[in-house]
C-alpha distance (Angstrom), angle and dihedral (degrees) to the residues before:
residue distance angle dihedral
W1 . . .
T2 3.80 . .
S3 3.80 95.4 .
E4 3.76 140.0 3.2
K5 3.78 129.2 -168.1
H6 3.80 141.4 161.7
V7 3.78 120.3 -119.6
Q8 3.78 125.9 -161.3
S9 3.81 111.8 -124.9
D10 3.79 121.6 -137.5
Q11 3.81 90.1 -144.8
N12 3.77 135.0 54.1
S13 3.77 111.1 -85.6
D14 3.77 132.7 169.1
G15 3.80 94.8 -178.9
I16 3.76 139.9 63.3
E17 3.78 122.0 -100.9
I18 3.77 118.1 -154.4
F19 3.78 120.5 -156.7
M20 3.79 117.2 -176.7
N21 3.77 113.1 -161.8
T22 3.77 128.1 176.5
N23 3.76 119.9 -134.9
G24 3.74 138.1 154.0
N25 3.80 92.2 -68.9
G26 3.76 102.3 39.2
M27 3.80 129.6 -99.0
E28 3.77 137.1 -5.7
L29 3.80 124.0 -148.6
M30 3.81 113.4 -152.9
H31 3.81 123.3 -169.1
V32 3.80 115.3 -158.3
V33 3.80 110.6 -143.3
G34 3.82 115.8 -155.3
T35 3.80 124.9 -123.3
K36 3.79 96.4 -134.1
H37 3.79 119.3 131.7
D38 3.77 117.6 -97.5
E39 3.82 92.5 -107.2
E40 3.81 91.1 53.2
M41 3.80 91.6 46.7
L42 3.80 90.7 50.9
L43 3.80 91.1 52.3
A44 3.77 90.9 46.9
S45 3.78 92.5 51.0
N46 3.81 92.8 49.6
S47 3.80 96.5 44.7
S48 3.77 129.4 75.0
P49 3.83 119.9 -97.0
T50 3.79 117.9 -81.9
L51 3.78 108.3 -90.9
Q52 3.79 100.2 179.8
V53 3.80 115.3 132.5
S54 3.81 116.0 -129.4
Y55 3.79 123.8 -147.1
I56 3.78 133.4 -167.9
Q57 3.80 135.1 169.1
M58 3.81 117.3 -142.5
S59 3.79 136.2 177.6
T60 3.81 125.0 -85.6
N61 3.84 95.9 -176.2
Y62 3.79 92.8 122.3
H63 3.80 109.5 108.2
P64 3.82 124.9 -176.4
A65 3.82 90.7 -155.7
C66 3.81 91.4 56.0
D67 3.80 91.2 48.5
Y68 3.80 89.1 50.0
N69 3.80 90.8 52.9
T70 3.81 89.0 50.9
L71 3.80 91.8 54.2
H72 3.81 93.4 48.8
R73 3.80 100.0 52.4
I74 3.83 125.3 104.2
K75 3.78 105.9 -87.6
I76 3.78 120.3 -122.3
A77 3.82 116.8 -101.7
S78 3.78 92.8 5.1
K79 3.82 110.2 172.6
N80 3.79 91.0 -149.0
V81 3.82 95.5 59.5
R82 3.79 115.8 96.0
G83 3.74 127.6 -176.3
R84 3.81 116.2 -110.4
I85 3.83 124.3 -144.7
L86 3.79 111.8 -150.2
T87 3.78 122.1 -145.5
K88 3.79 121.5 -127.3
E89 3.80 91.2 -103.4
Q90 3.82 91.4 51.4
K91 3.79 91.3 50.3
L92 3.82 91.3 50.7
A93 3.81 90.9 48.2
M94 3.79 90.6 50.7
L95 3.82 91.4 51.5
E96 3.80 92.2 47.4
N97 3.82 92.1 52.5
H98 3.81 93.6 45.6
Q99 3.78 115.3 104.9
V100 3.80 113.7 -112.9
T101 3.79 113.1 -118.8
D102 3.77 140.3 163.4
E103 3.80 123.4 -100.0
E104 3.83 94.8 -108.8
S105 3.81 93.1 53.5
A106 3.79 91.9 45.0
T107 3.80 91.0 51.0
R108 3.79 92.4 47.7
D109 3.82 90.1 49.8
E110 3.81 91.3 49.4
I111 3.81 91.4 50.9
H112 3.80 89.8 50.5
K113 3.81 91.1 51.3
N114 3.81 90.9 48.0
L115 3.81 90.4 52.9
I116 3.80 90.0 51.5
E117 3.78 91.2 49.1
M118 3.82 91.7 49.0
R119 3.77 89.6 51.3
N120 3.80 91.0 49.1
L121 3.80 90.3 51.8
E122 3.79 91.0 51.0
N123 3.80 91.1 49.4
E124 3.79 91.4 49.7
R125 3.78 89.4 51.3
D126 3.81 89.7 51.5
N127 3.81 90.5 49.3
I128 3.81 91.1 51.7
N129 3.80 90.8 48.9
R130 3.81 91.1 50.3
Q131 3.80 90.9 51.0
L132 3.80 91.1 48.5
D133 3.81 88.6 51.6
L134 3.83 87.9 55.7
K135 3.77 92.2 -120.8
D136 3.78 118.7 155.9
G137 3.78 124.4 -113.8
R138 3.80 100.7 -93.2
L139 3.78 122.0 171.8
V140 3.81 101.9 -89.8
S141 3.80 130.2 173.5
H142 3.78 120.6 -152.0
R143 3.76 127.5 -139.7
C144 3.79 113.1 -105.7
N145 3.81 111.4 -127.0
I146 3.81 96.6 -175.2
P147 3.83 106.7 120.7
L148 3.81 113.1 -114.2
C149 3.79 92.1 -3.5
C150 3.80 107.4 -178.9
E151 3.81 98.3 -157.2
T152 3.81 117.6 122.6
P153 3.82 124.9 -119.0
D154 3.82 91.2 -149.7
V155 3.82 112.4 100.5
D156 3.81 92.1 -171.6
S157 3.80 93.4 58.9
I158 3.83 91.2 53.0
L159 3.80 92.6 48.7
D160 3.80 91.8 45.5
Q161 3.81 109.0 122.4
V162 3.80 95.4 -174.8
N163 3.78 107.5 53.8
I164 3.80 98.6 18.1
N165 3.80 90.7 134.3
K166 3.80 87.6 65.7
G167 3.80 90.5 60.2
K168 3.77 117.6 114.4
G169 3.75 129.4 -146.2
K170 3.77 136.4 38.0
S171 3.79 93.5 -61.1
N172 3.81 88.6 94.9
K173 3.80 91.2 68.1
K174 3.80 86.9 71.3
C175 3.81 88.6 64.4
T176 3.77 127.5 91.0
A177 3.78 124.7 -127.8
E178 3.82 88.5 -86.7
N179 3.82 89.8 59.2
H180 3.80 93.8 -112.3
L181 3.79 120.8 137.5
E182 3.76 121.0 -119.4
W183 3.80 110.1 -93.7
D184 3.82 96.1 -117.5
Y185 3.79 92.2 48.3
R186 3.82 92.7 47.4
R187 3.80 92.1 50.6
F188 3.81 90.3 48.3
L189 3.81 90.2 54.3
Q190 3.80 93.9 43.7
R191 3.80 90.4 51.7
R192 3.78 90.4 50.5
R193 3.81 90.3 51.4
G194 3.81 93.1 44.9
F195 3.81 130.0 -92.7
C196 3.81 99.4 -145.4
F197 3.81 143.0 54.6
H198 3.81 125.2 -151.1
A199 3.81 108.7 -174.1
S200 3.78 144.7 161.0
F201 3.81 130.0 -144.2
D202 3.80 126.4 162.2
D203 3.80 95.5 -141.9
P204 3.85 113.5 77.7
E205 3.82 90.7 -152.2
C206 3.80 89.2 54.6
R207 3.82 90.6 50.8
E208 3.79 91.4 50.1
M209 3.80 92.0 47.6
F210 3.81 90.3 49.1
T211 3.80 93.1 56.8
Q212 3.81 92.5 44.9
I213 3.80 94.4 50.3
C214 3.79 94.6 46.5
G215 3.80 91.9 48.1
G216 3.78 128.2 -158.7
N217 3.80 133.7 131.1
R218 3.79 131.2 -69.6
H219 3.80 91.8 -84.8
D220 3.82 91.5 55.3
K221 3.82 91.2 53.9
A222 3.80 95.2 53.5
V223 3.80 117.2 95.5
H224 3.80 108.3 -122.2
P225 3.84 111.8 -104.8
T226 3.81 92.7 -121.7
L227 3.82 90.0 57.1
Q228 3.80 96.3 48.5
N229 3.81 98.1 88.2
C230 3.81 103.4 14.2
N231 3.85 92.9 108.5
E232 3.80 98.1 60.9
P233 3.02 131.0 165.9
F234 3.83 85.3 29.8
H235 3.79 118.0 79.2
I236 3.79 105.1 -130.6
E237 3.80 124.8 172.5
K238 3.81 104.0 -141.6
V239 3.78 133.7 -167.1
A240 3.80 134.7 -179.0
A241 3.81 130.5 -150.7
S242 3.78 142.2 167.6
A243 3.81 117.0 -90.8
A244 3.82 97.8 -177.5
A245 3.84 96.5 108.7
V246 3.83 97.6 26.7
R247 3.78 117.0 109.9
H248 3.79 101.0 -176.1
I249 3.80 140.3 -5.9
A250 3.80 132.1 -167.7
I251 3.80 140.0 176.9
T252 3.79 104.3 -123.5
R253 3.80 108.4 -171.6
G254 3.78 119.2 39.4
G255 3.78 97.2 -175.0
I256 3.81 90.9 62.5
G257 3.79 101.8 25.7
N258 3.81 91.5 -158.0
S259 3.77 99.5 91.9
F260 3.80 126.7 90.4
F261 3.80 145.0 168.8
V262 3.82 126.7 -139.3
S263 3.81 129.5 -174.1
K264 3.80 124.8 -174.4
D265 3.79 136.5 -152.4
D266 3.80 91.8 -108.4
G267 3.81 91.0 61.5
R268 3.79 98.4 -104.3
A269 3.79 119.5 128.1
Y270 3.80 140.0 -173.1
W271 3.76 128.3 -149.0
D272 3.79 134.3 156.0
E273 3.80 137.2 -156.7
G274 3.81 90.1 -67.4
L275 3.82 93.9 87.7
P276 3.82 116.9 114.7
N277 3.81 110.1 -88.5
R278 3.79 92.9 -123.9
L279 3.79 90.7 53.5
I280 3.83 91.3 49.1
N281 3.80 90.1 53.1
R282 3.80 91.0 47.7
L283 3.80 92.6 50.3
E284 3.79 90.2 50.2
D285 3.78 91.0 50.4
E286 3.81 91.4 49.5
K287 3.84 91.7 42.5
V288 3.80 91.5 -125.4
S289 3.82 116.7 172.2
S290 3.78 135.3 179.9
S291 3.82 93.5 -104.8
A292 3.80 119.9 121.8
N293 3.81 99.2 -97.7
E294 3.81 99.9 37.8
A295 3.80 106.2 36.4
I296 3.79 132.5 110.9
R297 3.79 110.7 -89.3
Y298 3.81 99.9 -172.8
L299 3.81 130.4 17.2
V300 3.77 136.5 172.3
C301 3.81 124.5 178.3
G302 3.78 127.9 -157.9
P303 3.78 139.1 -177.7
K304 3.77 123.2 -50.8
Q305 3.81 95.9 13.8
S306 3.81 96.0 -52.6
Y307 3.80 115.8 151.1
Y308 3.80 148.9 157.8
A309 3.81 119.2 -149.3
Q310 3.79 132.1 179.7
L311 3.79 122.6 -166.9
V312 3.80 129.4 -145.1
S313 3.81 86.9 -108.5
G314 3.80 89.8 61.6
Q315 3.80 94.3 -109.5
S316 3.81 114.6 132.2
F317 3.81 136.0 -160.3
W318 3.76 129.4 -167.3
S319 3.78 140.6 173.7
I320 3.79 132.2 -177.1
S321 3.79 120.0 -162.9
I322 3.83 95.0 -144.9
P323 3.84 114.1 56.0
D324 3.80 107.6 -110.4
E325 3.78 119.4 171.6
E326 3.80 91.8 -172.8
F327 3.79 90.9 58.0
R328 3.79 89.4 51.8
N329 3.81 91.7 49.4
V330 3.79 92.3 52.2
M331 3.80 91.8 47.1
D332 3.81 90.0 51.7
T333 3.81 94.3 50.3
F334 3.83 103.7 35.0
D335 3.78 128.4 80.5
V336 3.80 89.4 -138.2
Q337 3.79 121.1 -133.2
R338 3.83 102.4 162.0
V339 3.82 136.8 4.2
A340 3.81 131.2 -171.7
F341 3.80 130.5 -176.9
G342 3.81 123.3 -151.7
P343 3.81 128.7 -161.6
F344 3.83 114.1 -59.3
T345 3.80 95.6 -141.3
S346 3.80 99.3 142.1
A347 3.80 103.3 -13.6
P348 3.81 139.5 1.6
S349 3.79 115.6 -67.4
W350 3.79 119.4 -162.7
I351 3.81 148.1 133.8
I352 3.81 128.2 -150.7
I353 3.82 125.0 -164.8
G354 3.80 119.5 -160.3
K355 3.79 125.2 -148.9
N356 3.81 90.2 -117.4
G357 3.81 93.1 58.8
K358 3.78 97.4 -97.9
V359 3.81 115.5 136.9
A360 3.80 131.0 -165.4
W361 3.79 125.3 -174.8
R362 3.78 142.9 169.5
N363 3.81 133.3 -163.1
L364 3.78 97.2 -7.4
P365 3.82 124.0 164.9
C366 3.79 107.1 -74.0
R367 3.81 94.0 -116.5
L368 3.81 92.4 53.6
D369 3.80 91.6 42.3
M370 3.79 90.3 53.5
L371 3.80 91.9 46.2
L372 3.80 92.5 54.8
S373 3.80 94.6 40.8
K374 3.81 91.6 56.8
R375 3.79 94.7 53.2
T376 3.80 121.6 100.1
S377 3.79 134.0 -145.6
S378 3.81 91.3 -101.1
M379 3.81 92.7 58.4
S380 3.81 123.4 90.2
A381 3.79 118.6 -86.8
P382 3.81 122.1 -121.5
C383 3.80 116.3 -98.5
E384 3.83 101.5 -179.2
V385 3.80 130.7 31.8
S386 3.79 138.0 162.3
L387 3.80 134.1 175.3
G388 3.78 125.5 -148.9
E389 3.77 142.6 179.4
H390 3.83 124.2 -52.8
G391 3.80 95.4 13.1
S392 3.80 96.4 -52.0
Y393 3.80 119.5 147.8
F394 3.78 146.7 158.9
I395 3.81 126.7 -149.2
R396 3.79 132.8 176.4
F397 3.80 128.4 -169.1
L398 3.80 130.7 -148.3
D399 3.81 92.5 -106.7
G400 3.81 90.4 59.9
D401 3.82 98.8 -102.0
I402 3.80 116.6 137.5
D403 3.78 135.6 -169.2
Y404 3.78 129.2 -173.4
C405 3.78 144.4 167.3
L406 3.79 109.2 -161.7
P407 3.80 142.3 164.0
A408 3.78 111.5 -87.6
H409 3.80 96.6 -107.2
I410 3.83 90.9 55.6
A411 3.81 94.9 38.8
A412 3.83 89.6 54.1
S413 3.82 91.1 59.3
C414 3.80 91.2 45.9
Q415 3.78 92.7 50.9
E416 3.79 92.4 49.2
I417 3.81 91.6 49.4
L418 3.81 90.1 51.9
N419 3.81 91.7 45.1
Q420 3.80 89.3 56.4
G421 3.81 90.8 57.9
A422 3.82 97.7 -104.1
D423 3.80 126.1 125.6
I424 3.80 127.4 -125.6
T425 3.79 110.2 -134.0
N426 3.81 101.2 174.8
I427 3.81 143.7 -7.3
A428 3.80 124.1 -154.7
L429 3.82 111.9 -143.7
H430 3.80 134.9 167.1
P431 3.82 124.5 -145.3
E432 3.81 93.1 -135.8
T433 3.79 99.9 52.9
S434 3.80 142.3 31.2
E435 3.79 94.5 -170.5
A436 3.80 97.3 81.9
F437 3.79 123.7 52.0
V438 3.81 140.2 148.9
I439 3.82 122.3 -149.1
R440 3.79 117.7 -162.6
H441 3.81 115.0 -158.2
T442 3.77 145.0 155.7
Q443 3.77 120.4 -96.0
I444 3.79 119.0 -67.6
T445 3.77 109.5 -130.3
């Protein structure tokens, strides 16, 4: 560390906040000292850590399909749009091809279309305001104001090529008879999820395997020039890969930092010997393979062999190394979307995100805990989260907002990606190492 100093907090705090900032000389470690009275601090130091589980319900009314419809409407005041006068024969042909319906259904359909158009007008107004405010074109999702809209906020479930028939909502109407998405719609979703990976592994064989598993062409596997030297003075071995067809990625073994998991939209998955031993035994008992219809779809690994795994079939396994009844209760009651484990220094640290927008967490870094505690039910729910070593974390919400606290060598890459006009959509961390990481982002222009 190049410098270290203590900073007085303007709020009560019984923890330590770590901010890692890059400057001309390297990093700066900042300890946040709480403003509690001495008696309270003495009690806090003699008592066990707070183990209370926090809950909050947030909104999931952010639908990729609705945003796609907004982008593909006829723009207002477009100079290229010309009115078209139909002939009598064309009008008759249009009426003949129109589906016969009753007045109530036609009225209901017209109201639905009007609501969509009103929403599109509101979004266009927001876009104009953002341009007038000289803000850049970040990847932003808009709240859907269509009553009882049945679209899903989960991009992965729409891109799923294995269980696409299980998908809910009107997104399926954009599929052909072979259950493949239209090309434009698929690319829109892939861009929203992130086209590119920027990662670091110490082992050159691991880096090579990472690029091969993720796929892509030679251009996808080349580290962008602006990211080549952004981590100085730290020596970081970097690698790039395509993320277009990748559903989920995780770092599986923190002690080594050269082990990873990848699942793809077609159901295939890759994992190595770095999986937790208890998970390996469970997969052998269940006869789970890496083939398209049997593989692991989602995996997150934590300290001391803890894990949560979900299969393509929908079946899920989990194990936590420190007995935690609250974790079990949340797992039993939540329809789990995302899980992240933090370091188990004195007590279990974890966060669980449900598909309905409900979030439960325990012993998170104080900055992340405060961020979640201040959110309201009308605000967007988180869709991606990961916890790393020494209180580091990354979180992304359905409206596109992100927040992170990262080691300097990872934060430098993130800042450079953002400076180049791209968006960070996810970061894979592990609570037992800061050496290995995977940043998912949109294309750098």
